[in-house]
Steps between C-alpha positions, in 0.01 A plus 500: 500500500706812438778670690560451867214632710591749768331555834297821525251619757130450445335822378131584531312355204832438325746223427601286798848375589669245279698276730811320392771346712826350384713210607668176397414136517625148461346247271555216260826463313335237278558579134350178364256473217231330707537161329582311823661153495392196311271388782160656562631817661261797526547752222475878554209683336763683293875450469731757656642580157153572367416705809804719433375563148152586634657754737712654225199526266299663778762769554536571128123522441440697819761763415355548151145521639599752767671723243181511292251458789362208301257307720429234238868418454556486875202268536683242289750443782323629812185389681320494831534775756835611356339580165216669689755726670690567177185600313422746778851647466449545126172678557643724774823567308395854385470604868857391588776760531700546179813363665324180600338467158844498341627252757201272449569456129867410543583128478571278796594134515503192718834321490359168384832312521537593867140433600383210719214299351253317725321269257266233641387179332130575528277796435512780248738751657854541631702762694815688407729696733682736265752785532361811334677806362402818321384856567406552863638166618784460747786252494380172650129554432306180438144409413297189570296417190223255421443374146169326428391303196216675322275390214688348209785399728652850514695579817416844644646696789217539752697626802809711558594595856818677604639302792666601825731270690572141414253264337467184712645177366243320288450131583578245232279195451515216249743570221635799693198709401306748718165401652194713428267578792130555417352838595285338769802355684556587866865549591524481876205714607501715185260439211669597175174626352460731800827688448319768296275578799809550716652748253170687460480538877828695502320771304158466665595485869876546502549127556303472825287205384586249225824687440637378833626184332746708291845551654661840531677599176561798273217380276259489793615840628440664161149358475410591858633851432235542232238429767663724760538797263171460315357825644812712458356671191223656711588851613457576871224749428312228307526236770156351542396598149677217316600142572713226345474126559633185337271204437500145367263385227134564578168553322583867436784409267436538129494159331778609264742529795405202711792255548549344159810297579493379864781261417742327736815335364690305765793257523606287797815627672773291662394620847153350453345834413407665173626760255185679384423759234144629526273788409294721728255781426402798713341841455562846642192715554525879534170668580339817636314473830328842496241639258642736241846341493639290217806301393714617207649192328872498420631476146515122481171450683320748276566265206244267655273742688331741263318702766718803579394542862350175632402451862748215518750298300588133525839401358566131433840340546643168385794380708741223401669344801778255580536336839673223691245307704691299763371183662514687831498871574390807309490548126794693352403740222768500230349770281188679383413683178207742521319654205179702473292317237195725496266730691131583534 
C-alpha cells in the first residue's frame, strides 16, 4: 500500500480508477492481552497488544519499501491480493506523473493506538479498523485491514480497503471474541463466496444481473460508472470501429492473471449479518472491430503488452472490497480498491 488512491476515469488501454471511500466506525474497546480468565476461556489468535505492534511494524516497513520501491522488503509484511496490487504499482511507477511519484514515496501511518481490533479465537487472520493519515488522506479517513498468518508464523497485511460510512457492530461470542464465518456461508440469501460475482457484474453489465444484490452507494456508483463510460474514449468518427467491454475470468485470460487470491474474510455482525472483506477480479477489453484498425496501449499497459499496435488489449484488475451483508436486504458496499495488475 502507498498513498491514498484517488478516483480517476478509465482511459482506453490505460490505468483504471482507484476507488477509495472514507468514513468512521465503531469497534472493540478491549485492550486486553488475550489471556482470558483462569477458566477455559477462548483465547484470541493474537493479543491486541501484539496486533498493535504488527500494525506499527507494517507501516514502518511499508514506508521504507515504498521509498525504495523494494518489492522484497514489502513482501516481508504484505501478502495476498494487496501485495499483488502493490507490486503492480511498483512496476507501473515510472508511468505515474511526477507529482504523484513524489506523493507515493512520502510516509503515511495507521494510528495503531486508536484502531479497533477484531481478533477471533480461531483461524489464521484478524481484522483491524484503523484511522489513517498521510499525503493524500483526509481527516477522518479509515481503512479496514486484514492480517493473515503466513509461513513461519509471520503476520502479513493481505487486505486494505478504504471504508465509507459506519462499519456494522461485530457480534461477540465466547470470551467476547468475534466469530469467523467460512467463505461458503450463506447470510440470508447471499452466499459470501458469491460476492465477487456481484461486484464483477457492476463492470460487466452495469449491475443488471448478479449486481442487483448490491445496494445503492457511492462505491457502486463509481464502479457502474466505469461500465457506463467504457466507450467514451472512442471518437464519434470511429464509432463502429472500436469496442470496449468488461469481463469476468474466462478461458481467454492469461494464466498469470487468473484470480490468485479469491479470498473471503468474514465476521458475524450483531444484526445477524456479516462484515466481509473479499477480492474480485475483472478485465477490460479494448479492441478494433474493423480490418486495418488497431489499439495503441497506454503507458502503463505498454509495460505488459510489447506489441505496439495490437488488434486488442485485455487489462486485468484486482479489486479489494469491503461490505456489510445483512441478514435481510441488499448488501452494502463499504469500499473498493481497484488496481490494474497486468495486461495482454
